[in-house]
N, C-alpha and C positions, 0 to 999 in steps of 0.2 A: 688659236691652238690651245689645247688642254694638255698639261703635262702627262705623259704616258709612262714615264720611268718610275722606278722605285726610289724611296729615300735610302741613303747610305746606311742609316741605323737599322733598317729592315734587311738590307742586302747582307750586312755582316752576320746576320743570324740564319741565313739560308744555307742549304747544303751544297757541297760541291756537285757539279754537273748541271746546276740550274742556269738557264739563260736569262740574262737581266740587261736592263738599260738604266743607266744612272746619269744624272745631270749634276754639275758642280763646278768648283774652281780648283785649279791645280795649286796645291800648297808647295810642293817641291818636285823637282825632276832630277834624276841621276841616270847616267848612261854607263853601260858595261859593254863588253864585247858581244855584239850581235843581239843585245837586249836592252830595253829601256824600262825604267820604273818611274811611275808618276803617282804621287799621293793626291787623291781627290777627296774633297769634303764639300758637303752641301749645307752645312750648318745644323743638320738634324741631330748630330751626335758629336762627342768629343773626338772619337776615333776617326782616322782617315781610312779610306778604302785604297789599298794598293792596286794600281793598274799595271799589268805586265804587258809590254808591247814587244813582240818578237820581231826581229829583222824581217822586213818584207811583208808583214801582216797589214801595215798601214802605208799608204802612199807617202813617199818622202816629203812631198810638198805639204801634206797635212801634218806629218810628224814634226816638221820644222816649226810649225805654229803652236805645238803643244809645249808651252813654256810656263814657268811659274807665274801665277796670276791670271792665266787665260781661263775663259769659261768654256766648258766642253760638254758634249754628250758622248758617252761611251757605251757601246753595246758589246756583249761578249758572253763568255761562259765562266762561271765560278769554278775555281780549282782549289784544292787543299793547299794551304800556304805552309812552306817549310820554315818561315820566319816565326820567331817567338812573339807571342802577344796577339796574334791574329789567326783566326781559323781558316779564312778563305781570302783569296785575292782574285781579281778579275783579269782574265786573259782576253785582251781586246781584239775584236774582230772588225769593228767600225768605230771611227771617231769623227765627230763633227765639232769644229771649233766655232762657237758662237761669237766670241769676242777675244781678240788677241791682247797680249800684254808684253811690252818690251821688257825683257828680263833685266836689261842694264839699268832701266830707270824705274822699275817697279819698286815702290817704297818699302814693301814688306819682304825683306830678305831672310835667308835661313841663318839668323843670328839673333842675339838678344837685343831688344829695343827697350828704351826707357819708357815709363808711363807718360812722361812729359812729351816725348816725341810722338807717341801714339795718339795723344790728345790733339796734336796738330794735324793728324790725318784721320780724323774721326769718321770720314767717309770710307775708310778702308780698314780701320782697326778691328772692325767686327769679324774680319777674316782670320785674325790671329787666334792662337789657342786660348789666351787669357780672356779676351773679350767675347769670343764665341761662347766660352763657358759662363761668363758673367751674364750674358743676355739670355741664355737658355735658362739659367736659374731665375732670372727676373721674370721670365715668362711663366715658369712653374709656380713661383711665389704668387704672382698675380692671379693665376688660375685658382690656387689654393685659397686665397683670400675670398674670392667670389664664392667658391664652393662652400667654405665654412659658413658664411652668412646665409646663403641660399638654402642650405640643408636645415637651417634653424628658422626658416620662415621670414627672414629679414627682407624688406623691400629695398631695392637698389634705387637711389635717388640721384639725379643729376642736378647738383646745386650750381648757381651761377658763377662764372669766372669773373664777371664785372659786378661790382657791388658798391653801395654808397656807405656801408658801415664797416668799421674796423673791429673784427671779431676779437682780436687780442688786446685792443686798447693800446697798442704799442706805437702806432703811427708810422712804422717803416713799410709804407705801401707805395706801389707804382701807380702814378696817376694815369688815367685814360682820358684823352681829350681830342677834340677836333679843332680847337681854337688855334689861331695863327700865333705861334709862340713868339714870333718877332714883333707882333703888334696885337696883343690880346685886348679884347674890349675891357674897359675899366668903368667902375662905379665912380660917383662924384668924389668919394673919399680916396680914390686911387687904387682900391682893391680890384682884383680881377672879377669881372661880372660873369660868373658861371651860369647865370640864367640864359645866356646866349650860347652855351655849350650844347653839345648833342643831347645830353640827358637833362639839361636844365639845372644841373647841380654838380658838385664835384663827384667824380667817380674814380674807382681804383680797381686794380687787379686784386682778387681775393687772397687773403692769408689763410682762410679756412672756410670750409663749407658747413661748419658746426651750427651757426645760428639758423641758417635756412634748414638744416637737417632737423633741428628741433621743431620746426613747423610741421614737418611730416611725421615726426615721432608722436606728436600730439594729435595725430589723425590715424596713423597706421601702427602705432605702438613700437615696433622694432624696424629701424631703417639703417642704411649705411650709405655713405658717399665714398667715392674712390676716384680722385681726379687731381689735376694740376693745381698747385697753389703757389703763391709768389710772395717774396719778402725782399724789400729794397734795403737790406743791411749791407753796408760797405765792408764786407768781411771776406777775407781771403784764406780762411782756415780750411783744413782738409775735411771739416765737418759741415760746411755751410754752402748752400746753393741759393741763387736768386729765384730759381724755378725748380720745384720738386713736387712729388706726388704724395698725397695723404690719403689714408684710410681712416674714416671717421664714423663709427657706429653711434647711434643715439637710441636709447631705450626708455620708453615710458614705463611707469610703475616699477622703476628700478632705483635702488639706493646705492651708496658707495660699496657696500659689501657685494651686491650683485654685479656691480661694475668690475670689481677686482676679480671675481670668479670668472666672468666672461673673458677678461683680458688674459688671464692665465691659460684658460682653455684654448683661446685663440692662438696665442704664441706657440703652445705645444703642438697644436694641429698643423699650422703652416710649416713649422720646422720639421715635423715628422714627414709631411708630404714631400718636402725637398729631399730629405734623407732617403725616402723610398723611390723617388723618381729622377734624381740627379746624381746618382752614385759616382759615375766616372768624373763628372765635373767637380764634385766635392773632393774626390781623391786628388785631383790636380791641385786644387787650392790648398789642400792639406800638405801636399808635397812641395809646392813651389811658392806659396804665399805665406801661410801661417800653419805650423804643424800642430796647433791646438784646435783647428776648426772642427774636425769630426768629433773629438773628445768633448768639446764644449757643447756642440749641438745635441749630441746624444745625452749628455748630462742634463741639459735644460729640458729636453723632451720628456724626461722621466722624473724630474725633481718636483717636490712640493715647494712652492715659492714661500719665502719667509715674509712675514708681515711685521713692520715696526712703524711707530708714529715718527713724525719729523723730530719731535722732542727727544724721543729715545735714540734716534739716529745721531743727533747732535751730541748727546752724552757719550755714546759709543766712540764717536770721533774724538771728542775732547779728552777721553781717558785712554786713547789707543797708544799713546807714546810715540806716534808718528809725527814727523815734521812736515806738515803740508805747506805747499806754496801759498794757498789761499786760506785766510783765517777761518776758524769755525766758531760760531756763536749763534745763539737763538735769534733768528731773524736774517741770517745769512743764507743766500741761495747756494745750495749744494753744487759743488763743481765736479767735473769728471773725475778728478783724483779722489774725492770723497766717495763718490758713487762706486768707483772701482774697488776702493778699500772695503766697503761694505759687502760687495758681491764676491770679491776674489780672495780676501783675507779673513774677514770676520765670519761670514756665513757660508762662503764657498758655494753659492747658488744664487739664483735670481731673488731679488728683494723688492717688495712693494712698500714704498714709504707713503704714509698718509698724513692728513691733518696738518698742512703747512700753514705758516703765518699768513694772514690775509694780505699783508702788504706786498708779498712777493708772488702773489697769484692773481689770475684774471678776475675781473669784476663779476662774472656770471657764476662763479662757484658758490655753492650754498654755505652760508655762514653757520658755524657751530655755535652751540649755546654759550660757550665761554667768551664769545665776543672777540676772540683773538685769532682764531684759526678757521680754516675753511675745509670742506669735505673734498679735498683734492687727493689725487694719488699719482705717483710716478712709479713705473715699473723699471727697475734697474737690472741690467744683465751683465754677467761677467764679460770682460774684455772691451766693453763699449760704454757702459754706464746707462743713462736714461734711454729707453727705447720706446716707451709708451707714456703719454701724459693724459690724465683725464680727471673727471670730477663728477660728483653729484651736482646738478645744476640748481641754481636758486629759483624755486618755483613761486615764491611769495612776491607779489607785485610791489608792495611798499618797501620791502627790504631791498629788492633789486633796484628800484628807483633811487634809493638812498646810496647804493653802491656805485651806480653810474655817476651820480653827482659827486661822490667822494673821490672818484677817479678823474674828475674834471673832464668828463666826456660830454660832447654835445648830445642832448636828449633827443632831438628831432629825428636823427637817422634810426633811432631804436624804438620808434613809436609802436611798430608792429610787434617787436620782441617783447615790449612791456604789455601790449594788449593780449598776447598769448596767456599772460598770467591773470587776466581779467575774465577770460571766457573759457572755462573748463580746464584750468591748470591742473597739473598732476605732478607727483614726484617723478623725476627723470634724471638720467645720467648718461654719460658717454665718454669716449676717449679717442685719442688720435695716435696713429702710428705712421711715421715717415717711411715710405717704401725704400728710399735710398739708404737711410740709416739701417733698416732691417737687412738690406742686401749687403752692406758692409759687414754686418754681424755674421751673416750666413756664409759669406765667401772669404772673410778675412782681409778683403781689400782695404788699403789704408787711407785712400783718398776718395771722398764722395764723388769727385768728378769722374771717377772710373767705374761707377755703377749706374750711370744714367747715359743714354745714347749721346746726347748733345748738351754738355754742361753749360749753364748760364751763370757766370760769375762776374764780378766787377771788371769791366773792360773786355769781356769776352762773350760775343754772340755770333761766332764765325759761321756756324752751320745752320 
């Protein structure tokens, strides 16, 4: 069977007198004398379609099954609606109930539910107003990301989910194994013998597609990855997930300045796309979640980003007169409170901070001539802080090898990464944007668990 009905979003734009068929789920139902009203939504738009059922128009046995949560097909004629906020409503002539729902036990009632409760029913929360809006925006944002890079000639690359190298050098990775965990094979010294594992060596879920992306950048010039990444940090904060989606472009023949230019253009483009295509959803977030959402997004889309070095940022913070929870000094990693001060109070717009101390950044970032800093950049945005992290990559073989050793990383897994610097190396740069962090920014949602369909956090992999 192929769906023959129209989307609710399209029906709401049609003229009275049009005959239509819609499919969807009953959001609410109320009854009056001789007439019944059902709100139907199919997820295509924030607005519901009001279905008017006059007494006797539908068999009583069918009408009895038209309850909150039920899945239905409704055919009828559009009529002008006397209610405020909607141009038309559907006068039902035929209703087919595909799936019933007991109104007494249906978990989504016509009342406010906490975000914590809705996480427990992630299989149904997508039917709520909040999460319907969240995932429509997620869809639009994902489309805009692909469109931005495709319009500029970037090649989309699928980098591996399973890897033998730690892109961040941080070590917080999920292991992938087929060994018997109760009785793993051992070497004579008692260590686990990974030579007998599926891949013949330790393997992990990736924390980033960047390193493999660099392979393709040094063949195709401009590429991007967009896929799931994983981090085994035992963190229960509202900003951390164990599984999340990353967008990571890599550009050959590009330096830090070009990287900053692309990052700014990218952010403005995807924000403007959401403003243009998700107006009703954003209005809901602005009204119910955070009344600064629209103002902030419109401001970012039209602002010229500020540029400061890390050293300049530290001086600004030290002389701000503010009492920060975390101390500020040269060599300290900037915290969210520092980033928000720079964007919301000092400059009142997005800020790109560059040239961080090498000790607090990843091994692959290109060393500056001062021997103390690297060609790193973080894009900071009002209301959330860091939203993009990137750098010019170290293209010099000997310097990169020295940095790997200084970070006390095992050299063997990076043999191919080093070899890229021996065979036709080129200046190159890239950055990463976490899709869920971006969604928090766009929607104003306060917890990262509420912008991904099925959150993976310590102790939670229910769905």
